C-alpha positions in Angstrom: 69.4 105.3 100.5 69.4 101.8 99.0 68.1 98.9 101.0 71.0 96.6 99.9 74.1 97.5 102.0 76.1 94.4 100.9 78.7 96.4 99.0 79.2 98.9 101.8 79.7 96.1 104.4 82.2 94.2 102.3 84.4 96.9 100.9 87.3 96.1 103.2 87.3 92.3 102.4 90.2 91.1 100.2 89.1 89.2 97.2 92.3 88.0 95.6 95.4 86.4 97.2 98.6 87.7 95.6 101.0 85.7 97.7 101.7 83.3 94.8 101.6 85.8 92.0 104.6 86.0 89.6 105.1 89.7 90.4 105.7 89.1 94.1 109.3 88.4 93.5 110.2 91.5 91.6 113.6 91.5 89.8 113.4 95.0 88.3 111.1 97.9 87.4 110.7 99.4 84.0 112.0 103.0 84.2 109.1 105.1 82.9 106.0 102.9 83.5 107.3 101.4 86.8 105.9 98.0 85.7 107.4 95.2 87.8 109.4 92.5 86.0 109.5 89.2 87.9 112.5 86.9 87.8 112.5 84.1 85.2 111.8 81.3 87.8 108.6 83.0 88.9 107.5 83.4 85.2 108.0 79.7 84.6 106.1 78.8 87.8 103.2 81.1 86.8 103.0 79.6 83.3 103.1 76.1 84.7 100.3 76.9 87.1 98.1 78.4 84.3 98.8 75.4 82.0 97.8 72.9 84.7 94.6 74.7 85.7 93.1 75.2 82.2 89.5 74.2 81.8 
C-alpha cells in the first residue's frame, strides 16, 4: 500500500459548486443525447460571469 492516503481520505469532498451554473435551470433536454438546455436568461448570466472574470 502507498504511504500517501490523501486521495482516499478526500474522495467524498465536493470540489465544484454547481448552484450558479447555467444548466441548473434546465428548460429542455435534447431527445437522444439527453443534454440539458438552459433557458436564455441563464445563458446570458453565464456569459456575463465569464466575461467579467477573464484574466
